[in-house]
Backbone as JSON Lines, residues from 0, in Angstrom:
{"i":0,"aa":"H","n":[-10.26,-38.89,-17.1],"ca":[-9.13,-37.72,-17.27],"c":[-8.16,-38.16,-15.56]}
{"i":1,"aa":"R","n":[-7.07,-37.33,-15.93],"ca":[-5.92,-37.9,-15.17],"c":[-6.32,-37.15,-13.8]}
{"i":2,"aa":"T","n":[-5.56,-37.63,-12.59],"ca":[-6.41,-36.88,-11.63],"c":[-5.19,-36.04,-10.67]}
{"i":3,"aa":"L","n":[-4.93,-34.68,-10.67],"ca":[-3.63,-34.1,-10.23],"c":[-3.38,-34.49,-8.61]}
{"i":4,"aa":"C","n":[-2.07,-34.69,-8.38],"ca":[-1.7,-35.09,-6.99],"c":[-0.46,-34.32,-6.62]}
{"i":5,"aa":"I","n":[-0.67,-33.54,-5.19],"ca":[0.46,-32.42,-4.96],"c":[1.25,-33.76,-3.41]}
{"i":6,"aa":"N","n":[2.19,-33.41,-3.78],"ca":[3.42,-34.06,-2.84],"c":[4.59,-33.15,-2.28]}
{"i":7,"aa":"A","n":[4.53,-33.49,-0.55],"ca":[5.52,-32.8,-0.51],"c":[6.62,-33.24,0.42]}
{"i":8,"aa":"F","n":[8.09,-32.58,0.17],"ca":[9.25,-33.49,0.14],"c":[10.04,-32.73,1.32]}
{"i":9,"aa":"Y","n":[10.81,-33.33,2.3],"ca":[11.98,-32.69,2.88],"c":[13.1,-32.8,3.04]}
{"i":10,"aa":"F","n":[14.03,-32.42,3.52],"ca":[15.85,-33.1,3.09],"c":[15.87,-33.29,4.57]}
{"i":11,"aa":"D","n":[16.24,-34.66,4.73],"ca":[16.57,-35.27,6.11],"c":[18.52,-35.14,6.14]}
{"i":12,"aa":"G","n":[18.98,-34.56,4.99],"ca":[20.63,-34.26,4.96],"c":[21.35,-35.05,4.47]}
{"i":13,"aa":"Q","n":[20.68,-36.17,3.92],"ca":[20.95,-37.18,2.69],"c":[20.01,-37.45,1.41]}
{"i":14,"aa":"Q","n":[18.9,-37.26,1.87],"ca":[17.78,-37.43,0.61],"c":[16.56,-37.06,1.1]}
{"i":15,"aa":"W","n":[16.04,-36.95,-0.01],"ca":[14.56,-36.46,-0.16],"c":[13.7,-37.31,0.2]}
{"i":16,"aa":"L","n":[12.56,-36.96,1.41],"ca":[11.7,-37.95,1.51],"c":[10.26,-37.25,1.57]}
{"i":17,"aa":"Q","n":[9.39,-38.05,1.27],"ca":[7.84,-37.28,1.18],"c":[7.65,-37.08,2.67]}
{"i":18,"aa":"D","n":[7.11,-35.8,2.55],"ca":[6.52,-35.4,4.2],"c":[4.96,-35.41,4.28]}
{"i":19,"aa":"G","n":[4.29,-36.44,4.81],"ca":[3.14,-36.3,4.88],"c":[2.61,-37.54,3.83]}
{"i":20,"aa":"G","n":[0.78,-37.4,3.21],"ca":[0.51,-38.35,2.55],"c":[0.29,-37.57,1.14]}
{"i":21,"aa":"D","n":[-0.38,-38.11,0.18],"ca":[-0.76,-37.73,-0.87],"c":[-1.86,-36.13,-0.9]}
{"i":22,"aa":"I","n":[-1.91,-35.51,-1.79],"ca":[-2.7,-34.34,-1.29],"c":[-3.38,-34.62,-2.95]}
{"i":23,"aa":"I","n":[-4.7,-34.34,-2.44],"ca":[-5.35,-34.55,-4.11],"c":[-6.69,-33.41,-4.08]}
{"i":24,"aa":"P","n":[-6.24,-32.33,-4.3],"ca":[-7.68,-30.93,-4.24],"c":[-8.85,-31.15,-3.98]}
{"i":25,"aa":"S","n":[-9.0,-31.73,-5.83],"ca":[-10.4,-31.92,-6.28],"c":[-10.32,-32.85,-7.54]}
{"i":26,"aa":"P","n":[-10.64,-34.71,-6.62],"ca":[-10.12,-35.3,-7.3],"c":[-11.21,-35.58,-8.57]}
{"i":27,"aa":"D","n":[-12.29,-35.06,-8.68],"ca":[-13.36,-35.07,-9.87],"c":[-13.3,-34.42,-10.65]}
{"i":28,"aa":"E","n":[-12.31,-33.01,-10.74],"ca":[-11.93,-31.99,-11.83],"c":[-10.6,-32.05,-12.78]}
{"i":29,"aa":"H","n":[-11.14,-31.72,-13.46],"ca":[-9.99,-30.91,-14.48],"c":[-8.72,-30.06,-14.1]}
{"i":30,"aa":"I","n":[-7.7,-29.99,-13.42],"ca":[-7.19,-28.83,-12.97],"c":[-6.04,-28.92,-13.76]}
{"i":31,"aa":"Y","n":[-6.03,-27.58,-14.29],"ca":[-4.36,-27.53,-15.51],"c":[-3.09,-26.71,-14.83]}
{"i":32,"aa":"S","n":[-3.45,-26.22,-14.14],"ca":[-2.21,-25.32,-12.94],"c":[-2.7,-25.02,-11.37]}
{"i":33,"aa":"L","n":[-1.99,-25.02,-10.71],"ca":[-2.22,-24.86,-9.17],"c":[-1.21,-23.99,-8.62]}
{"i":34,"aa":"A","n":[-1.5,-23.11,-7.85],"ca":[-0.08,-22.39,-6.94],"c":[0.08,-22.3,-5.59]}
{"i":35,"aa":"L","n":[1.19,-22.62,-4.94],"ca":[1.46,-23.23,-3.74],"c":[2.37,-22.36,-3.57]}
{"i":36,"aa":"S","n":[2.01,-22.71,-1.85],"ca":[2.69,-21.9,-0.48],"c":[2.7,-22.26,0.45]}
{"i":37,"aa":"F","n":[4.15,-22.6,1.2],"ca":[4.31,-23.3,2.09],"c":[4.61,-22.51,3.83]}
{"i":38,"aa":"S","n":[3.79,-22.39,4.99],"ca":[4.62,-21.78,6.01],"c":[6.14,-22.15,6.1]}
{"i":39,"aa":"A","n":[6.62,-21.11,6.72],"ca":[8.43,-21.23,7.18],"c":[8.44,-22.38,7.79]}
{"i":40,"aa":"N","n":[7.45,-23.34,8.48],"ca":[7.45,-24.45,9.43],"c":[7.37,-25.69,8.74]}
{"i":41,"aa":"G","n":[6.58,-25.42,7.62],"ca":[6.31,-26.38,6.57],"c":[4.91,-27.13,6.72]}
{"i":42,"aa":"Q","n":[4.36,-26.52,8.03],"ca":[3.19,-27.52,8.71],"c":[1.76,-26.77,7.99]}
{"i":43,"aa":"T","n":[2.04,-25.71,7.18],"ca":[0.29,-25.28,6.65],"c":[0.74,-24.97,5.06]}
{"i":44,"aa":"L","n":[-0.24,-25.66,4.15],"ca":[0.3,-25.41,2.76],"c":[-1.29,-24.65,2.68]}
{"i":45,"aa":"V","n":[-0.87,-23.39,1.41],"ca":[-2.04,-23.25,0.71],"c":[-2.14,-23.28,-0.86]}
{"i":46,"aa":"V","n":[-3.15,-23.85,-1.51],"ca":[-3.38,-24.26,-2.6],"c":[-4.05,-23.26,-3.31]}
{"i":47,"aa":"G","n":[-3.9,-22.39,-4.47],"ca":[-4.68,-21.68,-5.95],"c":[-5.03,-22.59,-6.25]}
{"i":48,"aa":"N","n":[-6.49,-22.59,-7.02],"ca":[-6.87,-23.24,-8.32],"c":[-7.77,-22.36,-8.81]}
{"i":49,"aa":"K","n":[-6.71,-21.61,-10.07],"ca":[-7.65,-20.5,-11.08],"c":[-8.55,-21.0,-11.64]}
{"i":50,"aa":"S","n":[-8.59,-22.05,-12.09],"ca":[-9.4,-22.78,-13.09],"c":[-10.54,-23.42,-12.5]}
{"i":51,"aa":"K","n":[-11.17,-23.49,-11.06],"ca":[-12.08,-24.17,-10.26],"c":[-13.42,-22.97,-10.68]}
{"i":52,"aa":"D","n":[-14.51,-24.03,-11.39],"ca":[-15.77,-23.22,-11.54],"c":[-16.37,-23.29,-9.71]}
{"i":53,"aa":"S","n":[-17.13,-22.17,-9.51],"ca":[-17.82,-22.06,-8.64],"c":[-19.46,-22.17,-8.65]}
{"i":54,"aa":"K","n":[-20.24,-22.5,-8.4],"ca":[-21.95,-22.65,-8.22],"c":[-22.17,-21.9,-9.73]}
{"i":55,"aa":"Q","n":[-21.89,-20.57,-9.44],"ca":[-22.25,-19.5,-9.92],"c":[-21.43,-19.42,-11.39]}
{"i":56,"aa":"H","n":[-20.23,-19.23,-11.39],"ca":[-19.34,-19.16,-12.42],"c":[-18.21,-19.95,-12.95]}
{"i":57,"aa":"K","n":[-17.74,-19.67,-14.43],"ca":[-16.75,-20.88,-14.94],"c":[-15.36,-19.82,-14.31]}
{"i":58,"aa":"N","n":[-14.36,-20.89,-13.97],"ca":[-13.34,-19.98,-13.77],"c":[-12.95,-18.96,-12.68]}
{"i":59,"aa":"A","n":[-14.06,-18.89,-11.56],"ca":[-13.87,-18.36,-10.84],"c":[-13.02,-18.27,-9.61]}
{"i":60,"aa":"G","n":[-12.31,-19.64,-9.53],"ca":[-11.16,-19.99,-8.67],"c":[-11.3,-19.98,-7.46]}
{"i":61,"aa":"E","n":[-10.06,-20.9,-6.66],"ca":[-10.76,-21.1,-5.23],"c":[-9.17,-21.39,-4.74]}
{"i":62,"aa":"V","n":[-9.49,-20.66,-3.34],"ca":[-8.13,-21.42,-2.07],"c":[-8.2,-22.6,-0.88]}
{"i":63,"aa":"I","n":[-7.52,-22.94,-0.74],"ca":[-7.67,-24.05,0.15],"c":[-6.57,-24.2,0.63]}
{"i":64,"aa":"V","n":[-7.01,-24.13,2.1],"ca":[-5.63,-24.31,3.06],"c":[-5.74,-26.14,4.16]}
{"i":65,"aa":"Y","n":[-4.45,-26.31,3.57],"ca":[-4.16,-27.75,4.38],"c":[-3.34,-27.51,5.71]}
{"i":66,"aa":"S","n":[-3.22,-28.38,6.75],"ca":[-2.44,-28.11,7.39],"c":[-2.01,-30.0,7.79]}
{"i":67,"aa":"K","n":[-0.62,-30.16,8.28],"ca":[-0.23,-31.21,8.62],"c":[-0.56,-31.72,10.01]}
{"i":68,"aa":"E","n":[-1.06,-33.1,10.15],"ca":[-2.11,-33.52,10.85],"c":[-1.3,-34.95,11.34]}
{"i":69,"aa":"A","n":[-0.66,-35.16,12.36],"ca":[-0.14,-36.85,12.69],"c":[0.21,-37.41,11.25]}
{"i":70,"aa":"D","n":[1.42,-36.5,10.56],"ca":[1.59,-37.03,9.23],"c":[1.06,-36.99,7.87]}
{"i":71,"aa":"K","n":[-0.18,-36.34,8.32],"ca":[-1.31,-36.6,6.88],"c":[-1.66,-34.98,6.61]}
{"i":72,"aa":"W","n":[-2.09,-34.24,5.65],"ca":[-2.16,-33.18,5.51],"c":[-4.09,-33.09,5.05]}
{"i":73,"aa":"V","n":[-4.33,-32.65,6.27],"ca":[-5.98,-32.34,6.35],"c":[-6.54,-30.39,5.7]}
{"i":74,"aa":"E","n":[-7.02,-30.38,5.15],"ca":[-7.94,-29.85,4.51],"c":[-8.71,-28.71,5.68]}
{"i":75,"aa":"Q","n":[-8.52,-27.85,5.56],"ca":[-9.09,-27.23,6.53],"c":[-10.47,-26.77,6.33]}
{"i":76,"aa":"S","n":[-11.29,-26.39,7.17],"ca":[-13.33,-26.34,7.05],"c":[-13.63,-25.71,6.08]}
{"i":77,"aa":"T","n":[-12.73,-24.51,5.61],"ca":[-13.14,-23.38,4.62],"c":[-12.64,-23.29,3.43]}
{"i":78,"aa":"R","n":[-12.99,-23.16,2.36],"ca":[-12.41,-22.8,0.85],"c":[-13.08,-21.77,0.49]}
{"i":79,"aa":"F","n":[-12.28,-21.02,-0.06],"ca":[-12.42,-19.76,-0.58],"c":[-12.93,-19.61,-2.18]}
{"i":80,"aa":"S","n":[-13.83,-19.5,-2.5],"ca":[-14.31,-19.3,-4.04],"c":[-14.64,-18.24,-4.19]}
{"i":81,"aa":"G","n":[-13.64,-18.0,-5.63],"ca":[-14.18,-16.29,-5.83],"c":[-15.33,-16.42,-6.52]}
{"i":82,"aa":"D","n":[-15.66,-15.25,-6.58],"ca":[-17.45,-14.59,-6.77],"c":[-17.46,-13.83,-8.1]}
{"i":83,"aa":"I","n":[-16.28,-13.64,-9.18],"ca":[-16.18,-12.81,-10.49],"c":[-16.42,-13.99,-11.17]}
{"i":84,"aa":"P","n":[-16.66,-13.72,-12.63],"ca":[-16.83,-14.68,-13.55],"c":[-15.49,-14.67,-14.24]}
{"i":85,"aa":"N","n":[-15.14,-15.98,-14.67],"ca":[-13.62,-15.42,-15.31],"c":[-12.56,-15.39,-14.26]}
{"i":86,"aa":"G","n":[-12.76,-14.59,-12.94],"ca":[-12.45,-13.72,-12.4],"c":[-10.47,-14.99,-11.82]}
{"i":87,"aa":"K","n":[-10.56,-16.07,-12.14],"ca":[-9.24,-17.05,-11.85],"c":[-8.55,-16.59,-10.19]}
{"i":88,"aa":"L","n":[-9.3,-16.06,-9.43],"ca":[-8.64,-16.15,-7.89],"c":[-7.76,-17.24,-7.6]}
{"i":89,"aa":"G","n":[-6.88,-16.8,-6.97],"ca":[-5.49,-18.34,-6.49],"c":[-4.85,-17.91,-7.5]}
{"i":90,"aa":"G","n":[-4.41,-17.82,-8.92],"ca":[-3.86,-17.67,-10.07],"c":[-1.98,-17.63,-9.41]}
{"i":91,"aa":"Q","n":[-2.36,-16.68,-7.82],"ca":[-0.77,-16.55,-7.25],"c":[-1.43,-16.93,-5.9]}
{"i":92,"aa":"V","n":[-0.38,-17.17,-5.11],"ca":[-0.93,-17.42,-3.6],"c":[0.6,-17.09,-2.31]}
{"i":93,"aa":"L","n":[0.38,-16.49,-1.49],"ca":[1.3,-16.25,-0.71],"c":[1.02,-16.62,0.55]}
{"i":94,"aa":"L","n":[1.72,-17.55,1.81],"ca":[1.43,-17.51,3.01],"c":[2.65,-16.7,3.53]}
{"i":95,"aa":"S","n":[2.29,-16.44,4.63],"ca":[2.96,-16.08,5.47],"c":[3.96,-16.45,6.21]}
{"i":96,"aa":"T","n":[5.13,-15.9,6.65],"ca":[6.15,-16.96,7.17],"c":[5.68,-17.85,8.95]}
{"i":97,"aa":"A","n":[5.1,-16.88,9.5],"ca":[4.09,-17.37,10.46],"c":[2.96,-18.43,10.02]}
{"i":98,"aa":"G","n":[2.66,-18.05,8.92],"ca":[1.67,-19.23,8.64],"c":[0.08,-18.23,8.82]}
{"i":99,"aa":"N","n":[-0.16,-17.07,9.43],"ca":[-1.4,-16.93,9.8],"c":[-2.32,-15.94,8.66]}
{"i":100,"aa":"T","n":[-1.41,-15.6,7.56],"ca":[-1.86,-14.68,6.24],"c":[-1.72,-14.79,5.04]}
{"i":101,"aa":"I","n":[-2.63,-15.35,4.34],"ca":[-2.95,-15.53,2.75],"c":[-3.3,-14.48,2.07]}
{"i":102,"aa":"V","n":[-2.27,-14.29,0.94],"ca":[-2.84,-13.73,-0.12],"c":[-3.06,-14.07,-1.32]}
{"i":103,"aa":"A","n":[-4.01,-14.03,-2.27],"ca":[-4.66,-15.09,-3.05],"c":[-4.51,-13.66,-4.6]}
{"i":104,"aa":"S","n":[-4.47,-13.94,-5.48],"ca":[-4.49,-12.75,-6.43],"c":[-4.88,-13.33,-7.94]}
{"i":105,"aa":"S","n":[-5.17,-12.74,-8.7],"ca":[-5.61,-12.95,-9.81],"c":[-5.11,-11.29,-11.16]}
{"i":106,"aa":"S","n":[-3.89,-11.68,-11.7],"ca":[-4.0,-10.58,-12.59],"c":[-4.69,-10.44,-13.66]}
{"i":107,"aa":"S","n":[-5.18,-11.53,-14.23],"ca":[-5.54,-11.77,-15.65],"c":[-7.37,-10.8,-15.79]}
{"i":108,"aa":"M","n":[-7.76,-10.95,-14.93],"ca":[-9.41,-10.06,-14.97],"c":[-10.19,-9.44,-13.58]}
{"i":109,"aa":"D","n":[-10.78,-8.82,-13.54],"ca":[-11.99,-8.29,-12.88],"c":[-13.2,-8.41,-13.14]}
{"i":110,"aa":"I","n":[-13.91,-7.77,-12.26],"ca":[-15.29,-7.41,-12.43],"c":[-16.24,-7.14,-13.81]}
{"i":111,"aa":"L","n":[-15.13,-6.26,-14.74],"ca":[-15.41,-5.69,-15.64],"c":[-14.55,-6.3,-16.84]}
{"i":112,"aa":"Q","n":[-13.93,-7.58,-16.4],"ca":[-13.29,-8.26,-17.5],"c":[-12.64,-7.58,-18.24]}
{"i":113,"aa":"Q","n":[-11.67,-6.7,-18.08],"ca":[-10.47,-5.77,-18.78],"c":[-9.33,-5.91,-17.91]}
{"i":114,"aa":"N","n":[-8.46,-6.97,-17.81],"ca":[-7.16,-7.36,-17.37],"c":[-7.05,-6.43,-16.16]}
{"i":115,"aa":"A","n":[-7.63,-5.99,-15.4],"ca":[-7.28,-5.19,-13.94],"c":[-6.66,-6.07,-12.99]}
{"i":116,"aa":"G","n":[-7.21,-6.85,-12.65],"ca":[-6.72,-7.83,-11.6],"c":[-7.12,-7.22,-10.08]}
{"i":117,"aa":"F","n":[-7.18,-8.07,-9.6],"ca":[-7.62,-7.9,-8.09],"c":[-7.01,-8.83,-6.78]}
{"i":118,"aa":"V","n":[-6.73,-8.52,-5.55],"ca":[-6.09,-9.44,-4.65],"c":[-7.26,-9.78,-3.06]}
{"i":119,"aa":"E","n":[-7.22,-10.92,-2.6],"ca":[-8.11,-10.82,-1.87],"c":[-6.85,-11.42,-0.65]}
{"i":120,"aa":"T","n":[-7.11,-11.04,0.53],"ca":[-6.31,-11.59,1.54],"c":[-7.3,-12.3,2.93]}
{"i":121,"aa":"Y","n":[-6.92,-13.22,3.71],"ca":[-7.23,-13.92,4.76],"c":[-6.14,-14.31,5.92]}
{"i":122,"aa":"T","n":[-6.53,-14.11,6.85],"ca":[-6.11,-14.51,8.13],"c":[-6.8,-15.03,9.57]}
{"i":123,"aa":"Q","n":[-5.76,-16.02,9.47],"ca":[-6.14,-16.75,10.7],"c":[-6.61,-16.38,12.1]}
{"i":124,"aa":"S","n":[-7.32,-17.05,12.68],"ca":[-8.02,-16.64,13.81],"c":[-8.09,-17.35,14.88]}
{"i":125,"aa":"V","n":[-7.1,-18.3,15.88],"ca":[-7.27,-19.61,16.76],"c":[-6.72,-20.57,15.12]}
{"i":126,"aa":"K","n":[-8.4,-21.48,14.43],"ca":[-7.98,-22.18,13.98],"c":[-8.87,-22.23,12.56]}
{"i":127,"aa":"E","n":[-9.57,-21.0,12.55],"ca":[-10.5,-20.51,11.69],"c":[-9.9,-19.07,10.44]}
{"i":128,"aa":"W","n":[-10.01,-19.48,9.57],"ca":[-9.54,-18.8,8.51],"c":[-10.68,-17.39,8.01]}
{"i":129,"aa":"M","n":[-10.64,-16.33,8.04],"ca":[-11.39,-15.23,7.46],"c":[-11.09,-14.46,6.1]}
{"i":130,"aa":"R","n":[-11.73,-14.18,5.38],"ca":[-11.66,-13.02,4.33],"c":[-11.85,-11.89,4.38]}
{"i":131,"aa":"H","n":[-10.84,-11.04,4.46],"ca":[-10.84,-9.78,4.75],"c":[-11.6,-8.5,3.51]}
{"i":132,"aa":"V","n":[-12.62,-7.99,3.68],"ca":[-13.38,-7.43,3.02],"c":[-13.01,-5.59,3.43]}
{"i":133,"aa":"P","n":[-12.63,-4.55,2.21],"ca":[-13.0,-5.22,0.55],"c":[-11.78,-6.06,-0.14]}
{"i":134,"aa":"T","n":[-12.1,-6.72,-1.12],"ca":[-10.58,-7.19,-1.94],"c":[-9.92,-5.77,-2.09]}
{"i":135,"aa":"I","n":[-8.68,-5.9,-2.88],"ca":[-7.46,-4.65,-3.33],"c":[-7.6,-4.64,-4.59]}
{"i":136,"aa":"K","n":[-8.16,-3.61,-5.57],"ca":[-8.48,-3.68,-6.71],"c":[-7.71,-2.24,-7.38]}
{"i":137,"aa":"P","n":[-7.35,-2.48,-7.96],"ca":[-6.47,-1.03,-9.2],"c":[-7.58,-0.19,-9.63]}
{"i":138,"aa":"T","n":[-6.65,1.69,-9.78],"ca":[-7.63,2.09,-9.75],"c":[-7.09,2.16,-12.16]}
{"i":139,"aa":"R","n":[-6.87,1.46,-12.35],"ca":[-7.05,1.13,-14.18],"c":[-7.12,-0.1,-14.57]}
{"i":140,"aa":"S","n":[-7.36,-0.39,-15.31],"ca":[-8.06,-1.55,-15.91],"c":[-6.99,-2.19,-17.01]}
{"i":141,"aa":"N","n":[-7.09,-3.49,-17.54],"ca":[-5.67,-3.63,-18.12],"c":[-4.43,-3.33,-17.61]}
{"i":142,"aa":"S","n":[-4.26,-3.5,-16.38],"ca":[-3.19,-2.93,-15.82],"c":[-2.36,-4.23,-15.13]}
{"i":143,"aa":"Y","n":[-3.1,-5.22,-14.81],"ca":[-2.66,-7.24,-14.52],"c":[-1.89,-6.78,-13.78]}
{"i":144,"aa":"F","n":[-3.06,-5.91,-12.7],"ca":[-2.46,-5.63,-11.12],"c":[-2.34,-7.11,-10.52]}
{"i":145,"aa":"A","n":[-1.39,-7.29,-9.63],"ca":[-0.68,-8.09,-8.84],"c":[-0.26,-9.29,-9.62]}
{"i":146,"aa":"H","n":[0.31,-8.6,-10.77],"ca":[1.0,-9.84,-11.56],"c":[2.06,-10.67,-10.52]}
{"i":147,"aa":"A","n":[3.01,-9.42,-9.94],"ca":[3.78,-10.41,-8.71],"c":[3.36,-9.97,-7.36]}
{"i":148,"aa":"I","n":[3.11,-10.54,-6.9],"ca":[3.15,-10.49,-5.18],"c":[4.2,-10.63,-4.19]}
{"i":149,"aa":"S","n":[4.23,-9.74,-3.2],"ca":[5.34,-10.4,-2.16],"c":[4.76,-9.7,-0.71]}
{"i":150,"aa":"L","n":[4.76,-10.81,0.1],"ca":[4.51,-10.4,1.64],"c":[5.38,-10.08,2.7]}
{"i":151,"aa":"S","n":[5.57,-9.26,3.33],"ca":[6.45,-9.11,4.21],"c":[6.29,-10.71,5.25]}
{"i":152,"aa":"A","n":[7.44,-11.37,5.9],"ca":[7.3,-12.26,7.0],"c":[6.01,-12.38,7.85]}
{"i":153,"aa":"D","n":[5.93,-11.6,8.59],"ca":[4.61,-11.35,9.45],"c":[3.32,-10.92,8.9]}
{"i":154,"aa":"G","n":[2.98,-10.72,7.92],"ca":[2.0,-10.62,6.89],"c":[1.63,-9.51,6.94]}
{"i":155,"aa":"T","n":[2.51,-8.12,7.42],"ca":[1.71,-6.76,7.95],"c":[2.19,-6.27,6.74]}
{"i":156,"aa":"V","n":[2.75,-6.43,5.25],"ca":[3.1,-5.24,4.83],"c":[3.44,-6.14,3.11]}
{"i":157,"aa":"L","n":[1.98,-5.9,2.38],"ca":[2.27,-5.91,1.05],"c":[2.59,-5.27,-0.21]}
{"i":158,"aa":"A","n":[3.39,-6.06,-1.23],"ca":[3.64,-4.8,-2.16],"c":[3.09,-5.94,-3.69]}
{"i":159,"aa":"L","n":[2.37,-5.03,-4.45],"ca":[1.88,-5.34,-5.47],"c":[2.15,-4.88,-6.86]}
{"i":160,"aa":"S","n":[2.66,-6.0,-8.02],"ca":[2.84,-4.8,-9.22],"c":[1.83,-4.76,-10.04]}
{"i":161,"aa":"A","n":[2.24,-3.79,-11.05],"ca":[0.98,-3.54,-12.48],"c":[2.26,-3.21,-13.13]}
{"i":162,"aa":"P","n":[2.58,-4.59,-14.02],"ca":[3.45,-3.89,-14.96],"c":[3.15,-3.1,-16.27]}
{"i":163,"aa":"Y","n":[2.21,-2.99,-16.43],"ca":[1.72,-2.66,-18.17],"c":[-0.45,-1.89,-17.44]}
{"i":164,"aa":"I","n":[0.14,-0.61,-17.7],"ca":[-0.77,0.49,-17.86],"c":[-1.03,1.05,-18.78]}
{"i":165,"aa":"G","n":[-0.22,0.85,-20.04],"ca":[-0.82,1.4,-21.35],"c":[0.78,1.45,-22.56]}
{"i":166,"aa":"F","n":[0.19,1.81,-23.43],"ca":[1.72,1.53,-24.5],"c":[2.32,2.83,-24.33]}
{"i":167,"aa":"G","n":[3.86,2.88,-24.02],"ca":[4.58,3.39,-23.64],"c":[4.95,4.21,-21.94]}
{"i":168,"aa":"K","n":[3.92,3.6,-21.75],"ca":[3.44,3.82,-19.82],"c":[4.37,3.09,-19.07]}
{"i":169,"aa":"P","n":[4.79,3.67,-18.34],"ca":[5.75,2.26,-17.45],"c":[4.8,1.88,-16.09]}
{"i":170,"aa":"G","n":[4.71,0.51,-15.8],"ca":[3.7,-0.06,-14.59],"c":[4.3,0.75,-13.08]}
{"i":171,"aa":"Y","n":[4.03,0.13,-12.49],"ca":[3.94,0.53,-10.77],"c":[4.13,-0.47,-10.21]}
{"i":172,"aa":"V","n":[4.34,-0.61,-8.99],"ca":[4.5,-1.42,-7.62],"c":[3.4,-0.38,-6.62]}
{"i":173,"aa":"K","n":[2.99,-1.27,-5.96],"ca":[1.89,0.04,-4.5],"c":[2.39,-1.09,-3.16]}
{"i":174,"aa":"V","n":[2.93,-0.43,-2.15],"ca":[2.92,-1.31,-1.15],"c":[1.72,-0.86,-0.14]}
{"i":175,"aa":"Y","n":[0.97,-2.24,0.75],"ca":[0.16,-1.61,1.47],"c":[0.43,-2.26,2.92]}
{"i":176,"aa":"K","n":[-0.16,-1.54,3.61],"ca":[0.04,-1.98,5.12],"c":[-1.44,-2.27,6.17]}
{"i":177,"aa":"S","n":[-1.51,-3.29,6.69],"ca":[-2.4,-3.83,7.24],"c":[-2.88,-3.26,8.39]}
{"i":178,"aa":"R","n":[-4.0,-2.51,9.01],"ca":[-4.58,-1.81,9.36],"c":[-5.52,-2.23,9.82]}
{"i":179,"aa":"A","n":[-6.24,-2.34,11.2],"ca":[-7.42,-2.71,11.88],"c":[-8.19,-2.5,11.2]}
{"i":180,"aa":"S","n":[-8.67,-1.54,9.75],"ca":[-9.76,-0.94,8.9],"c":[-9.6,-1.71,8.04]}
{"i":181,"aa":"G","n":[-8.2,-2.46,7.45],"ca":[-7.8,-3.06,6.41],"c":[-6.47,-2.79,5.99]}
{"i":182,"aa":"W","n":[-6.29,-2.92,4.47],"ca":[-5.21,-2.68,3.96],"c":[-5.25,-1.46,3.37]}
{"i":183,"aa":"Q","n":[-3.74,-0.26,3.79],"ca":[-3.86,0.95,3.86],"c":[-2.82,1.1,2.59]}
{"i":184,"aa":"E","n":[-3.01,1.71,1.52],"ca":[-2.02,2.0,0.6],"c":[-1.06,3.06,1.3]}
{"i":185,"aa":"I","n":[0.67,2.95,1.42],"ca":[1.2,3.46,2.01],"c":[2.48,4.13,0.83]}
{"i":186,"aa":"A","n":[2.45,3.14,0.1],"ca":[3.9,3.75,-1.5],"c":[3.32,3.55,-2.46]}
{"i":187,"aa":"M","n":[3.75,3.94,-3.43],"ca":[3.77,3.67,-4.75],"c":[4.97,4.17,-5.71]}
{"i":188,"aa":"I","n":[5.49,3.32,-6.25],"ca":[6.61,3.51,-6.64],"c":[6.87,3.08,-8.17]}
{"i":189,"aa":"T","n":[6.96,3.93,-9.36],"ca":[7.11,3.93,-10.58],"c":[8.5,4.19,-11.04]}
{"i":190,"aa":"D","n":[8.72,3.71,-12.38],"ca":[9.87,4.01,-13.04],"c":[9.55,5.14,-13.9]}
{"i":191,"aa":"K","n":[9.85,6.35,-13.45],"ca":[9.71,7.73,-14.18],"c":[10.24,8.04,-15.43]}
{"i":192,"aa":"D","n":[11.21,6.98,-15.74],"ca":[12.08,7.01,-16.98],"c":[11.9,6.47,-17.7]}
{"i":193,"aa":"G","n":[10.55,5.68,-17.51],"ca":[10.23,4.52,-18.46],"c":[10.98,2.99,-18.72]}
């Protein structure tokens, strides 16, 4: 099979040039699609691979973090693997502007396999990345929660959409604020007119 390779480029004012070497997330596996997000300074890259199998589950998904060191992309020590069968973690990924907060989502599946979706978040302390517990989940199944995600520049405000909650019913957007105890819902936006 063909090996998927990621290349980063920068514009020097006249042309696009490759930035760092090739990135090969999983050389021995089939990869059908990846989600990518850079920090504002271009020194950190997050890769979401929703088709990655874990040791226990098919298509559990995975999130990988790279940093650029001496003109090479170096994988960080921790890979975050999904723990839900067919959960497809990493379908979307976002990295804050500062490069110290990651949001990874799957809008297609949850533990009940009802297309509810879920979100995991990670923060960096020194050079270690840590997963926040618990995950963010919707209150309704089949809502495709986190179909679209948006993160503020400082990584403290998160918006998640759920475009479908039933025939003839409008979706919604939930807004969360990062607190010491975790993500706290601070607003819910709906289309009252449908």
